[in-house]
FIMAR-901707 format. One record per residue (C-alpha): x, y, z; residue in three letters. Coordinates in pm, whole numbers, plus 50000, padded with zeros to 5 digits. Layout:
BEGIN
XYZALA/...
***
This chain:
BEGIN
525224921450790MET/524604932150431ASN/526004967950403PRO/523344979350158ARG/520474966250372ARG/522104981550679ALA/522205014950495ALA/518465012850425TRP/517795004950792ALA/519975033950908TYR/518225058250672LEU/514825046450793SER/515835055051149GLN/517415088151049ALA/514345099650857ALA/511745085051097LEU/508865091650863GLY/508185107350525PRO/511135127350393CYS/511005137050027ALA/514565151650011PRO/516025119150145LEU/514005098049901VAL/515355120249621GLU/518935116549749LEU/518705078549765VAL/517265077549413ALA/520205098249291ALA/523185081749465VAL/521915049149621GLY/521375040149987PRO/525005034650088GLU/526255068149959ASP/523155085150097ALA/523795069850440ALA/527405081650428ARG/526295116950339ALA/523775117750624VAL/526345105750879ARG/528835132250767GLN/526155159450731ALA/527405164450376ASP/523955175050262LEU/521895204350136PRO/520585225650421GLU/516995213050397VAL/518135177050446LEU/520895185150694ARG/518415201050933SER/515865173250875ARG/518335145950980THR/520495164851232ALA/518745151751542ALA/519085115151446ARG/522125111451222ARG/524265098151510ASP/521705071151595LEU/522825040351405ASP/520595012351527THR/520484993551197ALA/521904960851332GLU/519574961151632ARG/516504969851423ASP/517164943351160LEU/517694917251432ALA/514494928051607ALA/512294924651299VAL/513924891451210GLU/513124877751559ARG/509484886451492LEU/509584867251164GLY/509524899150959GLY/511784917750722ARG/512854951650595LEU/511354957250251LEU/513124982350026THR/512954993949664PRO/515734968549598ASP/513304939849661ASP/511104922749404ASP/507954926549611ASP/508374963949672TRP/504974978849565PRO/506565002749316ALA/503545004049088TRP/501215015949364LYS/503705040849506LEU/504265057749170LEU/501255079549251ALA/503385099449496PHE/505595111049209ASP/502665130549063ALA/502145150749380MET/503775184349447ASP/506425174249699GLN/507805209449709ARG/504555221649862ARG/504045192550101ASP/507205173850197ARG/505145146750370GLU/503665134950041CYS/506785114249972ALA/506625076649928PRO/508075056150214PRO/511845051950212LEU/511465015550321ALA/508874993850496LEU/509214971150798TRP/506924941550734VAL/505534912250933LEU/504124884850712GLY/505614862850445SER/503314871450155ARG/504444894149871SER/503314929749936LEU/503114935849561THR/500624907349522GLU/498674917049834LEU/498154952549712THR/497724944849344GLU/493964946549394ARG/493234963949722ALA/490604986149882VAL/491115006950196ALA/488245005150443VAL/488515031550717VAL/486365049950965GLY/485915062951315THR/487265045951626ARG/483895052851791ALA/482015030451550ALA/478345024151614THR/476654990451584GLY/475405002051244TYR/478945011051136GLY/480414977651238GLU/477554958851070HIS/477924978350744VAL/481714974050751THR/481374936450789THR/478844934550507GLN/480944955350265PHE/484174936950344VAL/482574902650316ASP/481314911449967ASP/484614927449863LEU/486524896949984ALA/484294875249771GLY/485314895949469GLU/489004890749541GLY/489904924049700TRP/492544927549971THR/491374950350254VAL/493834976850377VAL/493264995850701SER/494995010251006GLY/494274984051277ALA/492605009751504ALA/489555002951718TYR/486165007651555GLY/485775005451178VAL/489424995851110ASP/489314966151343GLY/485914955151210ALA/487294956250853ALA/490324934750938HIS/488234909551132ARG/485664906650853ALA/488394900550595ALA/489964873250808LEU/486564857250869ALA/485984856650492ALA/489354839850435GLY/490694870450251ALA/494074887250297PRO/494244920150479THR/497004945950536VAL/497424967050850ALA/499484998950827VAL/500815010651165LEU/501895044551296ALA/504555028651518CYS/507115000951499GLY/505804966651400VAL/507174953051727ASP/504524972951915ARG/500944960751928ALA/498934992751897TYR/496304994352017PRO/497244968552280ALA/493784953252262GLY/494484943351902HIS/497664923351973ALA/496004890351880ARG/494304905751575LEU/497634919251449LEU/499204884651480ARG/496374870151271GLU/496744897651011ILE/500484890650981ALA/499744853650934ARG/497194858950657GLU/498424891350500GLY/500834917850628ALA/501434942250911VAL/503714970350803LEU/505135003950900SER/507625028850763GLU/508865033851120TYR/511635011151255PRO/511134988051554PRO/510835006151885GLY/509095036951742THR/506215048251961ALA/502865059351814PRO/502295096951787ALA/499545118551642ARG/501615131251349HIS/502585095451266ARG/498945085451234PHE/498405113650984LEU/501505103050787ALA/500375066650807ARG/497095075850639ASN/498855084450314ARG/500175048550293LEU/496745033750361VAL/495475054150065ALA/498535049049846GLY/498565011149874LEU/494895008949771SER/492905012949451ASP/490095031249630ALA/489195043149980VAL/485865035450145LEU/484905056050452VAL/482185038450652VAL/481695062250944GLU/483515094851017ALA/482875122451266GLY/483165159451192ALA/486885157251271ARG/488185123151178SER/491415106451074GLY/489365087750815ALA/488655120750639ARG/492415127250637ASN/492885093850460THR/490255104650208ALA/492115137350143VAL/495295117650076TRP/493395094249846ALA/492065123249639ALA/495575137949610GLY/496925104449493LEU/494185100149235GLY/492345072749424ARG/488515072049418PRO/486905080449752VAL/483545065849858LEU/481525071350174ALA/478675052250331VAL/475705073250443PRO/474315067750792GLY/471375079550999PRO/470985117350981VAL/470895117751361THR/474265099851400SER/477295120651494ALA/479455092051365SER/478205097851009SER/478525136050997VAL/481885133950818GLY/480585109650557CYS/477515131150488HIS/479685162250451ARG/482065144650211MET/479165132849995ILE/477475167050005ARG/480655185749910ASP/481565161949628GLY/484615148349812GLU/483245112849802ALA/480825091749602VAL/477925076449792LEU/478395038949841ALA/475435017149934SER/476894983349838ARG/480234966749765ALA/479584967849390ALA/479805006049407ASP/483325002649546VAL/484404976749288SER/483204998549000VAL/485055028949134ALA/488235009749214ALA/488584995048868GLY/486704978348584PRO/486484941148539ILE/489904929948427ARG/491464899448271ALA/490774869048482GLY/487414882748600GLU/484354872348408SER/480694881548417GLU/479864849048242GLY/480304835747893GLY/482994813447752PRO/486424812047906ALA/489024834947757ARG/492784829147720PRO/493534855247987LEU/491064841948245ASP/492904832748563GLY/495904855148502LEU/496914881448756SER/496334917448656HIS/500084922748613LYS/500474892948378ALA/497434903648174ALA/498764939248137VAL/502114925948014VAL/500404902647767TYR/498274930647626GLU/501414951847573ALA/502684926647313PHE/502404937146949PRO/500084915846732ALA/503124902846543SER/506884904246575GLY/509224902246873SER/509774927147150VAL/512254931547434GLY/511654934147808VAL/512384971347824ARG/509924978947544GLN/507274957947721LEU/507954977848037SER/507465010747854GLU/504314999347674ASP/502694983447980SER/503715010148229GLY/505064983148464LEU/508604982448607PRO/511144960548427VAL/511324936548722GLU/507524932148715ALA/507644924048343VAL/510424898648398ARG/508304882348669GLY/505224880148446ALA/506884865948135LEU/507534830548271PRO/503884828748382VAL/502704838148033LEU/505124813347878GLU/503874785048101LEU/500314793547993GLU/501384790047630GLY/500534826247555LEU/504034838747467VAL/507344824747354GLY/510914836747310SER/513854832447076ASP/517054851046995GLU/515074881046868THR/513054885847187GLY/509584877247317TRP/506564872147093PHE/502854864847124ARG/501624829747034ARG/498414825246836GLY/
***
């Protein structure tokens, strides 16, 4: 068993959810030294008390074997498809005031597709479990249109609006991502066991909680921050006066993600939360998928409203951003491209061969340069 991966798995079990001090420790000393410090309780008081109850539970080997049997994997910041770009938004939040606003330490994932690619252009579609016929119909209509525009749909796999969003994405042949509040080895809710298998086949089912973790109310609230964080915008279709969907919207606002809400009949209790969010300026009214697309991001390279083809048409957003970071003339190094594009070094390295194959850039002993 790889010691570094085992350390990540151990820390995931020790933290069992968002833990900003532990994320900070790992960033400072690495996972293996952090795991050693947790086991020995050689920690600042805030982290010692946070991990005291679980530091003697080392189930790393069992957990890694369990997720492997399911055809899944443990995804960590060491991996190329770790969604670092999306999770950067957590760094801008005040983690001293709310220690649950931390990014995930690691993610347990079912599905073979790259999570970075799945969430590169993603919209969260959430809402009440007690969805009405209107809510399910509107969800299907929005998701079908969003899928046609190339958006991945992220949701929480719950009954009601969440389930309708996942099913509509699958029916449209689009990828979808389900974020769970329990271990990925548990089908929750049980009635969605088959749906979760389909999601894993076409997209991803993921959780920050290791295999065997049972669902709990506080885990659903923590899960909501990942639904928001992995998306470019959050669409609330139906929400009651007290709704987990509104909690997702609050997280989205804190992370700088646009929030939209669909209005419903004024007599519907299932739309009270949406109406309140729109009234109080917490969400923008959405009446069609185009409203969501505009809020989530402008038309980017590779997307065209007509007209002649452009050199960047067909490129992923990441590759287009790297290309546009090149100076008009002269050579540049990978690190400078990373700084100018705002993308991690590993993302730049991944995009450069694509750009070279397209004939857009070249390289020599002085570095990388733009062609033409």
